ModelCIF file with pLDDT and N, C-alpha, C, O atoms, coordinates in Angstrom:
data_MODEL
#
_entry.id   MODEL 
#
_entity.id                         1 
_entity.type                       polymer 
_entity.pdbx_number_of_molecules   1 
#
_entity_poly.entity_id                      1 
_entity_poly.type                           'polypeptide(L)' 
_entity_poly.nstd_linkage                   no 
_entity_poly.nstd_monomer                   no 
_entity_poly.pdbx_seq_one_letter_code       MLQARDDRGRLVRKPQASVLSEMVANLGRGNAFVIVERVDDQSEGDWYVQV 
_entity_poly.pdbx_seq_one_letter_code_can   MLQARDDRGRLVRKPQASVLSEMVANLGRGNAFVIVERVDDQSEGDWYVQV 
_entity_poly.pdbx_strand_id                 A 
#
loop_
_entity_poly_seq.entity_id 
_entity_poly_seq.num 
_entity_poly_seq.mon_id 
_entity_poly_seq.hetero 
1 1  MET n 
1 2  LEU n 
1 3  GLN n 
1 4  ALA n 
1 5  ARG n 
1 6  ASP n 
1 7  ASP n 
1 8  ARG n 
1 9  GLY n 
1 10 ARG n 
1 11 LEU n 
1 12 VAL n 
1 13 ARG n 
1 14 LYS n 
1 15 PRO n 
1 16 GLN n 
1 17 ALA n 
1 18 SER n 
1 19 VAL n 
1 20 LEU n 
1 21 SER n 
1 22 GLU n 
1 23 MET n 
1 24 VAL n 
1 25 ALA n 
1 26 ASN n 
1 27 LEU n 
1 28 GLY n 
1 29 ARG n 
1 30 GLY n 
1 31 ASN n 
1 32 ALA n 
1 33 PHE n 
1 34 VAL n 
1 35 ILE n 
1 36 VAL n 
1 37 GLU n 
1 38 ARG n 
1 39 VAL n 
1 40 ASP n 
1 41 ASP n 
1 42 GLN n 
1 43 SER n 
1 44 GLU n 
1 45 GLY n 
1 46 ASP n 
1 47 TRP n 
1 48 TYR n 
1 49 VAL n 
1 50 GLN n 
1 51 VAL n 
#
_struct_asym.id          A 
_struct_asym.entity_id   1 
#
loop_
_ma_qa_metric.id 
_ma_qa_metric.mode 
_ma_qa_metric.name 
_ma_qa_metric.software_group_id 
_ma_qa_metric.type 
1 global pLDDT . pLDDT 
2 local  pLDDT . pLDDT 
#
_ma_qa_metric_global.metric_id      1 
_ma_qa_metric_global.metric_value   88.57 
_ma_qa_metric_global.model_id       1 
_ma_qa_metric_global.ordinal_id     1 
#
loop_
_ma_qa_metric_local.label_asym_id 
_ma_qa_metric_local.label_comp_id 
_ma_qa_metric_local.label_seq_id 
_ma_qa_metric_local.metric_id 
_ma_qa_metric_local.metric_value 
_ma_qa_metric_local.model_id 
_ma_qa_metric_local.ordinal_id 
A MET 1  2 87.00 1 1  
A LEU 2  2 91.00 1 2  
A GLN 3  2 95.00 1 3  
A ALA 4  2 96.00 1 4  
A ARG 5  2 96.00 1 5  
A ASP 6  2 94.00 1 6  
A ASP 7  2 94.00 1 7  
A ARG 8  2 92.00 1 8  
A GLY 9  2 93.00 1 9  
A ARG 10 2 94.00 1 10 
A LEU 11 2 97.00 1 11 
A VAL 12 2 97.00 1 12 
A ARG 13 2 96.00 1 13 
A LYS 14 2 95.00 1 14 
A PRO 15 2 96.00 1 15 
A GLN 16 2 97.00 1 16 
A ALA 17 2 96.00 1 17 
A SER 18 2 97.00 1 18 
A VAL 19 2 96.00 1 19 
A LEU 20 2 95.00 1 20 
A SER 21 2 95.00 1 21 
A GLU 22 2 94.00 1 22 
A MET 23 2 94.00 1 23 
A VAL 24 2 93.00 1 24 
A ALA 25 2 92.00 1 25 
A ASN 26 2 90.00 1 26 
A LEU 27 2 93.00 1 27 
A GLY 28 2 90.00 1 28 
A ARG 29 2 74.00 1 29 
A GLY 30 2 82.00 1 30 
A ASN 31 2 90.00 1 31 
A ALA 32 2 95.00 1 32 
A PHE 33 2 96.00 1 33 
A VAL 34 2 96.00 1 34 
A ILE 35 2 95.00 1 35 
A VAL 36 2 95.00 1 36 
A GLU 37 2 92.00 1 37 
A ARG 38 2 88.00 1 38 
A VAL 39 2 83.00 1 39 
A ASP 40 2 77.00 1 40 
A ASP 41 2 67.00 1 41 
A GLN 42 2 71.00 1 42 
A SER 43 2 65.00 1 43 
A GLU 44 2 55.00 1 44 
A GLY 45 2 54.00 1 45 
A ASP 46 2 70.00 1 46 
A TRP 47 2 83.00 1 47 
A TYR 48 2 84.00 1 48 
A VAL 49 2 89.00 1 49 
A GLN 50 2 91.00 1 50 
A VAL 51 2 90.00 1 51 
#
loop_
_atom_site.group_PDB 
_atom_site.id 
_atom_site.type_symbol 
_atom_site.label_atom_id 
_atom_site.label_alt_id 
_atom_site.label_comp_id 
_atom_site.label_asym_id 
_atom_site.label_entity_id 
_atom_site.label_seq_id 
_atom_site.pdbx_PDB_ins_code 
_atom_site.Cartn_x 
_atom_site.Cartn_y 
_atom_site.Cartn_z 
_atom_site.occupancy 
_atom_site.B_iso_or_equiv 
_atom_site.pdbx_formal_charge 
_atom_site.auth_seq_id 
_atom_site.auth_comp_id 
_atom_site.auth_asym_id 
_atom_site.auth_atom_id 
_atom_site.pdbx_PDB_model_num 
ATOM 1   N N  . MET A 1 1  ? 81.696  125.297 41.670 1.00 87.00 ? 1  MET A N  1 
ATOM 2   C CA . MET A 1 1  ? 82.285  126.548 41.251 1.00 87.00 ? 1  MET A CA 1 
ATOM 3   C C  . MET A 1 1  ? 83.784  126.494 41.522 1.00 87.00 ? 1  MET A C  1 
ATOM 4   O O  . MET A 1 1  ? 84.227  125.961 42.539 1.00 87.00 ? 1  MET A O  1 
ATOM 5   N N  . LEU A 1 2  ? 84.553  127.051 40.602 1.00 91.00 ? 2  LEU A N  1 
ATOM 6   C CA . LEU A 1 2  ? 85.989  127.174 40.802 1.00 91.00 ? 2  LEU A CA 1 
ATOM 7   C C  . LEU A 1 2  ? 86.314  128.557 41.342 1.00 91.00 ? 2  LEU A C  1 
ATOM 8   O O  . LEU A 1 2  ? 85.641  129.542 41.041 1.00 91.00 ? 2  LEU A O  1 
ATOM 9   N N  . GLN A 1 3  ? 87.366  128.599 42.148 1.00 95.00 ? 3  GLN A N  1 
ATOM 10  C CA . GLN A 1 3  ? 87.910  129.885 42.551 1.00 95.00 ? 3  GLN A CA 1 
ATOM 11  C C  . GLN A 1 3  ? 89.429  129.770 42.553 1.00 95.00 ? 3  GLN A C  1 
ATOM 12  O O  . GLN A 1 3  ? 89.991  128.715 42.850 1.00 95.00 ? 3  GLN A O  1 
ATOM 13  N N  . ALA A 1 4  ? 90.070  130.867 42.219 1.00 96.00 ? 4  ALA A N  1 
ATOM 14  C CA . ALA A 1 4  ? 91.528  130.916 42.175 1.00 96.00 ? 4  ALA A CA 1 
ATOM 15  C C  . ALA A 1 4  ? 92.000  132.025 43.107 1.00 96.00 ? 4  ALA A C  1 
ATOM 16  O O  . ALA A 1 4  ? 91.391  133.091 43.187 1.00 96.00 ? 4  ALA A O  1 
ATOM 17  N N  . ARG A 1 5  ? 93.099  131.752 43.811 1.00 96.00 ? 5  ARG A N  1 
ATOM 18  C CA . ARG A 1 5  ? 93.677  132.790 44.666 1.00 96.00 ? 5  ARG A CA 1 
ATOM 19  C C  . ARG A 1 5  ? 95.191  132.692 44.578 1.00 96.00 ? 5  ARG A C  1 
ATOM 20  O O  . ARG A 1 5  ? 95.754  131.647 44.255 1.00 96.00 ? 5  ARG A O  1 
ATOM 21  N N  . ASP A 1 6  ? 95.828  133.816 44.876 1.00 94.00 ? 6  ASP A N  1 
ATOM 22  C CA . ASP A 1 6  ? 97.278  133.829 44.815 1.00 94.00 ? 6  ASP A CA 1 
ATOM 23  C C  . ASP A 1 6  ? 97.871  134.406 46.090 1.00 94.00 ? 6  ASP A C  1 
ATOM 24  O O  . ASP A 1 6  ? 97.153  134.806 47.007 1.00 94.00 ? 6  ASP A O  1 
ATOM 25  N N  . ASP A 1 7  ? 99.187  134.440 46.126 1.00 94.00 ? 7  ASP A N  1 
ATOM 26  C CA . ASP A 1 7  ? 99.930  134.888 47.302 1.00 94.00 ? 7  ASP A CA 1 
ATOM 27  C C  . ASP A 1 7  ? 99.676  136.359 47.625 1.00 94.00 ? 7  ASP A C  1 
ATOM 28  O O  . ASP A 1 7  ? 99.841  136.781 48.770 1.00 94.00 ? 7  ASP A O  1 
ATOM 29  N N  . ARG A 1 8  ? 99.287  137.121 46.644 1.00 92.00 ? 8  ARG A N  1 
ATOM 30  C CA . ARG A 1 8  ? 99.011  138.543 46.844 1.00 92.00 ? 8  ARG A CA 1 
ATOM 31  C C  . ARG A 1 8  ? 97.633  138.796 47.440 1.00 92.00 ? 8  ARG A C  1 
ATOM 32  O O  . ARG A 1 8  ? 97.300  139.930 47.786 1.00 92.00 ? 8  ARG A O  1 
ATOM 33  N N  . GLY A 1 9  ? 96.832  137.741 47.560 1.00 93.00 ? 9  GLY A N  1 
ATOM 34  C CA . GLY A 1 9  ? 95.492  137.882 48.116 1.00 93.00 ? 9  GLY A CA 1 
ATOM 35  C C  . GLY A 1 9  ? 94.402  138.054 47.081 1.00 93.00 ? 9  GLY A C  1 
ATOM 36  O O  . GLY A 1 9  ? 93.238  138.249 47.432 1.00 93.00 ? 9  GLY A O  1 
ATOM 37  N N  . ARG A 1 10 ? 94.760  137.984 45.814 1.00 94.00 ? 10 ARG A N  1 
ATOM 38  C CA . ARG A 1 10 ? 93.766  138.094 44.744 1.00 94.00 ? 10 ARG A CA 1 
ATOM 39  C C  . ARG A 1 10 ? 92.887  136.849 44.755 1.00 94.00 ? 10 ARG A C  1 
ATOM 40  O O  . ARG A 1 10 ? 93.397  135.729 44.792 1.00 94.00 ? 10 ARG A O  1 
ATOM 41  N N  . LEU A 1 11 ? 91.572  137.038 44.723 1.00 97.00 ? 11 LEU A N  1 
ATOM 42  C CA . LEU A 1 11 ? 90.615  135.942 44.690 1.00 97.00 ? 11 LEU A CA 1 
ATOM 43  C C  . LEU A 1 11 ? 89.697  136.162 43.500 1.00 97.00 ? 11 LEU A C  1 
ATOM 44  O O  . LEU A 1 11 ? 89.086  137.222 43.364 1.00 97.00 ? 11 LEU A O  1 
ATOM 45  N N  . VAL A 1 12 ? 89.600  135.152 42.634 1.00 97.00 ? 12 VAL A N  1 
ATOM 46  C CA . VAL A 1 12 ? 88.756  135.235 41.449 1.00 97.00 ? 12 VAL A CA 1 
ATOM 47  C C  . VAL A 1 12 ? 87.805  134.048 41.470 1.00 97.00 ? 12 VAL A C  1 
ATOM 48  O O  . VAL A 1 12 ? 88.234  132.894 41.466 1.00 97.00 ? 12 VAL A O  1 
ATOM 49  N N  . ARG A 1 13 ? 86.520  134.339 41.490 1.00 96.00 ? 13 ARG A N  1 
ATOM 50  C CA . ARG A 1 13 ? 85.505  133.276 41.427 1.00 96.00 ? 13 ARG A CA 1 
ATOM 51  C C  . ARG A 1 13 ? 85.158  133.022 39.964 1.00 96.00 ? 13 ARG A C  1 
ATOM 52  O O  . ARG A 1 13 ? 85.029  133.961 39.178 1.00 96.00 ? 13 ARG A O  1 
ATOM 53  N N  . LYS A 1 14 ? 85.009  131.764 39.606 1.00 95.00 ? 14 LYS A N  1 
ATOM 54  C CA . LYS A 1 14 ? 84.726  131.342 38.231 1.00 95.00 ? 14 LYS A CA 1 
ATOM 55  C C  . LYS A 1 14 ? 85.739  131.934 37.243 1.00 95.00 ? 14 LYS A C  1 
ATOM 56  O O  . LYS A 1 14 ? 85.346  132.598 36.284 1.00 95.00 ? 14 LYS A O  1 
ATOM 57  N N  . PRO A 1 15 ? 87.029  131.702 37.467 1.00 96.00 ? 15 PRO A N  1 
ATOM 58  C CA . PRO A 1 15 ? 88.047  132.295 36.599 1.00 96.00 ? 15 PRO A CA 1 
ATOM 59  C C  . PRO A 1 15 ? 88.023  131.696 35.194 1.00 96.00 ? 15 PRO A C  1 
ATOM 60  O O  . PRO A 1 15 ? 87.825  130.494 35.019 1.00 96.00 ? 15 PRO A O  1 
ATOM 61  N N  . GLN A 1 16 ? 88.227  132.546 34.212 1.00 97.00 ? 16 GLN A N  1 
ATOM 62  C CA . GLN A 1 16 ? 88.350  132.082 32.833 1.00 97.00 ? 16 GLN A CA 1 
ATOM 63  C C  . GLN A 1 16 ? 89.795  131.642 32.613 1.00 97.00 ? 16 GLN A C  1 
ATOM 64  O O  . GLN A 1 16 ? 90.685  131.978 33.394 1.00 97.00 ? 16 GLN A O  1 
ATOM 65  N N  . ALA A 1 17 ? 90.010  130.898 31.555 1.00 96.00 ? 17 ALA A N  1 
ATOM 66  C CA . ALA A 1 17 ? 91.349  130.379 31.257 1.00 96.00 ? 17 ALA A CA 1 
ATOM 67  C C  . ALA A 1 17 ? 92.371  131.502 31.131 1.00 96.00 ? 17 ALA A C  1 
ATOM 68  O O  . ALA A 1 17 ? 93.515  131.342 31.559 1.00 96.00 ? 17 ALA A O  1 
ATOM 69  N N  . SER A 1 18 ? 91.986  132.620 30.560 1.00 97.00 ? 18 SER A N  1 
ATOM 70  C CA . SER A 1 18 ? 92.927  133.733 30.395 1.00 97.00 ? 18 SER A CA 1 
ATOM 71  C C  . SER A 1 18 ? 93.356  134.310 31.745 1.00 97.00 ? 18 SER A C  1 
ATOM 72  O O  . SER A 1 18 ? 94.502  134.734 31.893 1.00 97.00 ? 18 SER A O  1 
ATOM 73  N N  . VAL A 1 19 ? 92.464  134.333 32.719 1.00 96.00 ? 19 VAL A N  1 
ATOM 74  C CA . VAL A 1 19 ? 92.796  134.829 34.059 1.00 96.00 ? 19 VAL A CA 1 
ATOM 75  C C  . VAL A 1 19 ? 93.751  133.862 34.754 1.00 96.00 ? 19 VAL A C  1 
ATOM 76  O O  . VAL A 1 19 ? 94.720  134.288 35.381 1.00 96.00 ? 19 VAL A O  1 
ATOM 77  N N  . LEU A 1 20 ? 93.480  132.567 34.644 1.00 95.00 ? 20 LEU A N  1 
ATOM 78  C CA . LEU A 1 20 ? 94.372  131.572 35.240 1.00 95.00 ? 20 LEU A CA 1 
ATOM 79  C C  . LEU A 1 20 ? 95.760  131.653 34.611 1.00 95.00 ? 20 LEU A C  1 
ATOM 80  O O  . LEU A 1 20 ? 96.769  131.560 35.310 1.00 95.00 ? 20 LEU A O  1 
ATOM 81  N N  . SER A 1 21 ? 95.808  131.826 33.300 1.00 95.00 ? 21 SER A N  1 
ATOM 82  C CA . SER A 1 21 ? 97.082  131.947 32.608 1.00 95.00 ? 21 SER A CA 1 
ATOM 83  C C  . SER A 1 21 ? 97.862  133.159 33.106 1.00 95.00 ? 21 SER A C  1 
ATOM 84  O O  . SER A 1 21 ? 99.069  133.068 33.330 1.00 95.00 ? 21 SER A O  1 
ATOM 85  N N  . GLU A 1 22 ? 97.195  134.275 33.280 1.00 94.00 ? 22 GLU A N  1 
ATOM 86  C CA . GLU A 1 22 ? 97.836  135.493 33.791 1.00 94.00 ? 22 GLU A CA 1 
ATOM 87  C C  . GLU A 1 22 ? 98.359  135.294 35.210 1.00 94.00 ? 22 GLU A C  1 
ATOM 88  O O  . GLU A 1 22 ? 99.464  135.732 35.533 1.00 94.00 ? 22 GLU A O  1 
ATOM 89  N N  . MET A 1 23 ? 97.571  134.636 36.057 1.00 94.00 ? 23 MET A N  1 
ATOM 90  C CA . MET A 1 23 ? 97.983  134.407 37.442 1.00 94.00 ? 23 MET A CA 1 
ATOM 91  C C  . MET A 1 23 ? 99.235  133.534 37.493 1.00 94.00 ? 23 MET A C  1 
ATOM 92  O O  . MET A 1 23 ? 100.152 133.808 38.268 1.00 94.00 ? 23 MET A O  1 
ATOM 93  N N  . VAL A 1 24 ? 99.276  132.493 36.678 1.00 93.00 ? 24 VAL A N  1 
ATOM 94  C CA . VAL A 1 24 ? 100.447 131.609 36.652 1.00 93.00 ? 24 VAL A CA 1 
ATOM 95  C C  . VAL A 1 24 ? 101.655 132.333 36.050 1.00 93.00 ? 24 VAL A C  1 
ATOM 96  O O  . VAL A 1 24 ? 102.780 132.157 36.518 1.00 93.00 ? 24 VAL A O  1 
ATOM 97  N N  . ALA A 1 25 ? 101.424 133.142 35.020 1.00 92.00 ? 25 ALA A N  1 
ATOM 98  C CA . ALA A 1 25 ? 102.520 133.881 34.390 1.00 92.00 ? 25 ALA A CA 1 
ATOM 99  C C  . ALA A 1 25 ? 103.168 134.859 35.363 1.00 92.00 ? 25 ALA A C  1 
ATOM 100 O O  . ALA A 1 25 ? 104.347 135.176 35.211 1.00 92.00 ? 25 ALA A O  1 
ATOM 101 N N  . ASN A 1 26 ? 102.436 135.338 36.347 1.00 90.00 ? 26 ASN A N  1 
ATOM 102 C CA . ASN A 1 26 ? 102.967 136.301 37.308 1.00 90.00 ? 26 ASN A CA 1 
ATOM 103 C C  . ASN A 1 26 ? 103.637 135.655 38.519 1.00 90.00 ? 26 ASN A C  1 
ATOM 104 O O  . ASN A 1 26 ? 104.029 136.357 39.452 1.00 90.00 ? 26 ASN A O  1 
ATOM 105 N N  . LEU A 1 27 ? 103.773 134.339 38.519 1.00 93.00 ? 27 LEU A N  1 
ATOM 106 C CA . LEU A 1 27 ? 104.486 133.688 39.614 1.00 93.00 ? 27 LEU A CA 1 
ATOM 107 C C  . LEU A 1 27 ? 105.942 134.133 39.620 1.00 93.00 ? 27 LEU A C  1 
ATOM 108 O O  . LEU A 1 27 ? 106.549 134.344 38.570 1.00 93.00 ? 27 LEU A O  1 
ATOM 109 N N  . GLY A 1 28 ? 106.487 134.271 40.823 1.00 90.00 ? 28 GLY A N  1 
ATOM 110 C CA . GLY A 1 28 ? 107.884 134.637 40.953 1.00 90.00 ? 28 GLY A CA 1 
ATOM 111 C C  . GLY A 1 28 ? 108.130 136.125 40.952 1.00 90.00 ? 28 GLY A C  1 
ATOM 112 O O  . GLY A 1 28 ? 109.268 136.559 41.129 1.00 90.00 ? 28 GLY A O  1 
ATOM 113 N N  . ARG A 1 29 ? 107.104 136.912 40.760 1.00 74.00 ? 29 ARG A N  1 
ATOM 114 C CA . ARG A 1 29 ? 107.219 138.367 40.786 1.00 74.00 ? 29 ARG A CA 1 
ATOM 115 C C  . ARG A 1 29 ? 106.538 138.886 42.044 1.00 74.00 ? 29 ARG A C  1 
ATOM 116 O O  . ARG A 1 29 ? 105.609 139.690 41.980 1.00 74.00 ? 29 ARG A O  1 
ATOM 117 N N  . GLY A 1 30 ? 107.025 138.406 43.199 1.00 82.00 ? 30 GLY A N  1 
ATOM 118 C CA . GLY A 1 30 ? 106.386 138.755 44.468 1.00 82.00 ? 30 GLY A CA 1 
ATOM 119 C C  . GLY A 1 30 ? 105.120 137.961 44.711 1.00 82.00 ? 30 GLY A C  1 
ATOM 120 O O  . GLY A 1 30 ? 104.283 138.330 45.536 1.00 82.00 ? 30 GLY A O  1 
ATOM 121 N N  . ASN A 1 31 ? 104.993 136.873 43.986 1.00 90.00 ? 31 ASN A N  1 
ATOM 122 C CA . ASN A 1 31 ? 103.792 136.050 44.038 1.00 90.00 ? 31 ASN A CA 1 
ATOM 123 C C  . ASN A 1 31 ? 104.239 134.587 44.044 1.00 90.00 ? 31 ASN A C  1 
ATOM 124 O O  . ASN A 1 31 ? 104.627 134.049 43.007 1.00 90.00 ? 31 ASN A O  1 
ATOM 125 N N  . ALA A 1 32 ? 104.183 133.952 45.205 1.00 95.00 ? 32 ALA A N  1 
ATOM 126 C CA . ALA A 1 32 ? 104.786 132.627 45.373 1.00 95.00 ? 32 ALA A CA 1 
ATOM 127 C C  . ALA A 1 32 ? 103.897 131.456 44.944 1.00 95.00 ? 32 ALA A C  1 
ATOM 128 O O  . ALA A 1 32 ? 104.412 130.374 44.664 1.00 95.00 ? 32 ALA A O  1 
ATOM 129 N N  . PHE A 1 33 ? 102.564 131.649 44.885 1.00 96.00 ? 33 PHE A N  1 
ATOM 130 C CA . PHE A 1 33 ? 101.703 130.515 44.557 1.00 96.00 ? 33 PHE A CA 1 
ATOM 131 C C  . PHE A 1 33 ? 100.383 130.956 43.949 1.00 96.00 ? 33 PHE A C  1 
ATOM 132 O O  . PHE A 1 33 ? 99.963  132.106 44.077 1.00 96.00 ? 33 PHE A O  1 
ATOM 133 N N  . VAL A 1 34 ? 99.738  129.995 43.276 1.00 96.00 ? 34 VAL A N  1 
ATOM 134 C CA . VAL A 1 34 ? 98.369  130.118 42.787 1.00 96.00 ? 34 VAL A CA 1 
ATOM 135 C C  . VAL A 1 34 ? 97.660  128.828 43.190 1.00 96.00 ? 34 VAL A C  1 
ATOM 136 O O  . VAL A 1 34 ? 98.182  127.733 42.980 1.00 96.00 ? 34 VAL A O  1 
ATOM 137 N N  . ILE A 1 35 ? 96.484  128.963 43.763 1.00 95.00 ? 35 ILE A N  1 
ATOM 138 C CA . ILE A 1 35 ? 95.674  127.802 44.137 1.00 95.00 ? 35 ILE A CA 1 
ATOM 139 C C  . ILE A 1 35 ? 94.330  127.904 43.419 1.00 95.00 ? 35 ILE A C  1 
ATOM 140 O O  . ILE A 1 35 ? 93.657  128.933 43.484 1.00 95.00 ? 35 ILE A O  1 
ATOM 141 N N  . VAL A 1 36 ? 93.951  126.832 42.739 1.00 95.00 ? 36 VAL A N  1 
ATOM 142 C CA . VAL A 1 36 ? 92.640  126.736 42.107 1.00 95.00 ? 36 VAL A CA 1 
ATOM 143 C C  . VAL A 1 36 ? 91.892  125.637 42.849 1.00 95.00 ? 36 VAL A C  1 
ATOM 144 O O  . VAL A 1 36 ? 92.371  124.509 42.961 1.00 95.00 ? 36 VAL A O  1 
ATOM 145 N N  . GLU A 1 37 ? 90.716  125.980 43.353 1.00 92.00 ? 37 GLU A N  1 
ATOM 146 C CA . GLU A 1 37 ? 89.965  125.056 44.204 1.00 92.00 ? 37 GLU A CA 1 
ATOM 147 C C  . GLU A 1 37 ? 88.517  124.987 43.755 1.00 92.00 ? 37 GLU A C  1 
ATOM 148 O O  . GLU A 1 37 ? 87.926  125.995 43.366 1.00 92.00 ? 37 GLU A O  1 
ATOM 149 N N  . ARG A 1 38 ? 87.953  123.791 43.812 1.00 88.00 ? 38 ARG A N  1 
ATOM 150 C CA . ARG A 1 38 ? 86.520  123.638 43.573 1.00 88.00 ? 38 ARG A CA 1 
ATOM 151 C C  . ARG A 1 38 ? 85.812  123.861 44.897 1.00 88.00 ? 38 ARG A C  1 
ATOM 152 O O  . ARG A 1 38 ? 86.133  123.221 45.898 1.00 88.00 ? 38 ARG A O  1 
ATOM 153 N N  . VAL A 1 39 ? 84.862  124.760 44.899 1.00 83.00 ? 39 VAL A N  1 
ATOM 154 C CA . VAL A 1 39 ? 84.099  125.072 46.107 1.00 83.00 ? 39 VAL A CA 1 
ATOM 155 C C  . VAL A 1 39 ? 82.627  124.900 45.767 1.00 83.00 ? 39 VAL A C  1 
ATOM 156 O O  . VAL A 1 39 ? 82.062  125.673 44.993 1.00 83.00 ? 39 VAL A O  1 
ATOM 157 N N  . ASP A 1 40 ? 82.022  123.893 46.343 1.00 77.00 ? 40 ASP A N  1 
ATOM 158 C CA . ASP A 1 40 ? 80.594  123.632 46.146 1.00 77.00 ? 40 ASP A CA 1 
ATOM 159 C C  . ASP A 1 40 ? 79.886  123.773 47.476 1.00 77.00 ? 40 ASP A C  1 
ATOM 160 O O  . ASP A 1 40 ? 80.494  123.596 48.532 1.00 77.00 ? 40 ASP A O  1 
ATOM 161 N N  . ASP A 1 41 ? 78.610  124.088 47.430 1.00 67.00 ? 41 ASP A N  1 
ATOM 162 C CA . ASP A 1 41 ? 77.835  124.205 48.656 1.00 67.00 ? 41 ASP A CA 1 
ATOM 163 C C  . ASP A 1 41 ? 77.800  122.887 49.419 1.00 67.00 ? 41 ASP A C  1 
ATOM 164 O O  . ASP A 1 41 ? 77.812  122.879 50.650 1.00 67.00 ? 41 ASP A O  1 
ATOM 165 N N  . GLN A 1 42 ? 77.758  121.780 48.699 1.00 71.00 ? 42 GLN A N  1 
ATOM 166 C CA . GLN A 1 42 ? 77.615  120.479 49.337 1.00 71.00 ? 42 GLN A CA 1 
ATOM 167 C C  . GLN A 1 42 ? 78.943  119.859 49.736 1.00 71.00 ? 42 GLN A C  1 
ATOM 168 O O  . GLN A 1 42 ? 79.003  119.125 50.722 1.00 71.00 ? 42 GLN A O  1 
ATOM 169 N N  . SER A 1 43 ? 80.001  120.135 49.000 1.00 65.00 ? 43 SER A N  1 
ATOM 170 C CA . SER A 1 43 ? 81.266  119.451 49.263 1.00 65.00 ? 43 SER A CA 1 
ATOM 171 C C  . SER A 1 43 ? 82.451  120.401 49.080 1.00 65.00 ? 43 SER A C  1 
ATOM 172 O O  . SER A 1 43 ? 83.235  120.241 48.144 1.00 65.00 ? 43 SER A O  1 
ATOM 173 N N  . GLU A 1 44 ? 82.581  121.364 49.950 1.00 55.00 ? 44 GLU A N  1 
ATOM 174 C CA . GLU A 1 44 ? 83.648  122.354 49.852 1.00 55.00 ? 44 GLU A CA 1 
ATOM 175 C C  . GLU A 1 44 ? 85.019  121.693 49.959 1.00 55.00 ? 44 GLU A C  1 
ATOM 176 O O  . GLU A 1 44 ? 85.240  120.818 50.795 1.00 55.00 ? 44 GLU A O  1 
ATOM 177 N N  . GLY A 1 45 ? 85.926  122.126 49.103 1.00 54.00 ? 45 GLY A N  1 
ATOM 178 C CA . GLY A 1 45 ? 87.293  121.624 49.166 1.00 54.00 ? 45 GLY A CA 1 
ATOM 179 C C  . GLY A 1 45 ? 87.472  120.220 48.642 1.00 54.00 ? 45 GLY A C  1 
ATOM 180 O O  . GLY A 1 45 ? 88.393  119.525 49.071 1.00 54.00 ? 45 GLY A O  1 
ATOM 181 N N  . ASP A 1 46 ? 86.622  119.772 47.726 1.00 70.00 ? 46 ASP A N  1 
ATOM 182 C CA . ASP A 1 46 ? 86.760  118.433 47.165 1.00 70.00 ? 46 ASP A CA 1 
ATOM 183 C C  . ASP A 1 46 ? 88.139  118.227 46.548 1.00 70.00 ? 46 ASP A C  1 
ATOM 184 O O  . ASP A 1 46 ? 88.725  117.156 46.701 1.00 70.00 ? 46 ASP A O  1 
ATOM 185 N N  . TRP A 1 47 ? 88.660  119.223 45.861 1.00 83.00 ? 47 TRP A N  1 
ATOM 186 C CA . TRP A 1 47 ? 89.976  119.106 45.268 1.00 83.00 ? 47 TRP A CA 1 
ATOM 187 C C  . TRP A 1 47 ? 90.546  120.486 45.011 1.00 83.00 ? 47 TRP A C  1 
ATOM 188 O O  . TRP A 1 47 ? 89.824  121.483 44.980 1.00 83.00 ? 47 TRP A O  1 
ATOM 189 N N  . TYR A 1 48 ? 91.844  120.524 44.830 1.00 84.00 ? 48 TYR A N  1 
ATOM 190 C CA . TYR A 1 48 ? 92.514  121.783 44.504 1.00 84.00 ? 48 TYR A CA 1 
ATOM 191 C C  . TYR A 1 48 ? 93.789  121.486 43.721 1.00 84.00 ? 48 TYR A C  1 
ATOM 192 O O  . TYR A 1 48 ? 94.297  120.364 43.732 1.00 84.00 ? 48 TYR A O  1 
ATOM 193 N N  . VAL A 1 49 ? 94.287  122.503 43.051 1.00 89.00 ? 49 VAL A N  1 
ATOM 194 C CA . VAL A 1 49 ? 95.555  122.446 42.328 1.00 89.00 ? 49 VAL A CA 1 
ATOM 195 C C  . VAL A 1 49 ? 96.376  123.625 42.833 1.00 89.00 ? 49 VAL A C  1 
ATOM 196 O O  . VAL A 1 49 ? 95.882  124.751 42.886 1.00 89.00 ? 49 VAL A O  1 
ATOM 197 N N  . GLN A 1 50 ? 97.620  123.373 43.200 1.00 91.00 ? 50 GLN A N  1 
ATOM 198 C CA . GLN A 1 50 ? 98.485  124.449 43.680 1.00 91.00 ? 50 GLN A CA 1 
ATOM 199 C C  . GLN A 1 50 ? 99.768  124.484 42.868 1.00 91.00 ? 50 GLN A C  1 
ATOM 200 O O  . GLN A 1 50 ? 100.421 123.458 42.673 1.00 91.00 ? 50 GLN A O  1 
ATOM 201 N N  . VAL A 1 51 ? 100.122 125.674 42.396 1.00 90.00 ? 51 VAL A N  1 
ATOM 202 C CA . VAL A 1 51 ? 101.342 125.874 41.631 1.00 90.00 ? 51 VAL A CA 1 
ATOM 203 C C  . VAL A 1 51 ? 102.188 126.887 42.368 1.00 90.00 ? 51 VAL A C  1 
ATOM 204 O O  . VAL A 1 51 ? 103.281 127.225 41.914 1.00 90.00 ? 51 VAL A O  1 
#
């Protein structure tokens, strides 16, 4: 499962592409980062992307 979170504390589980696009578009407006992470029951934190 993917989850996305930002500097404002917003957490979205299973984000759609439109939600990720909105989160990235709002960077720099009091929002310093967006992190997208794969979280699985068996292997939490296998990889992440940070913008």
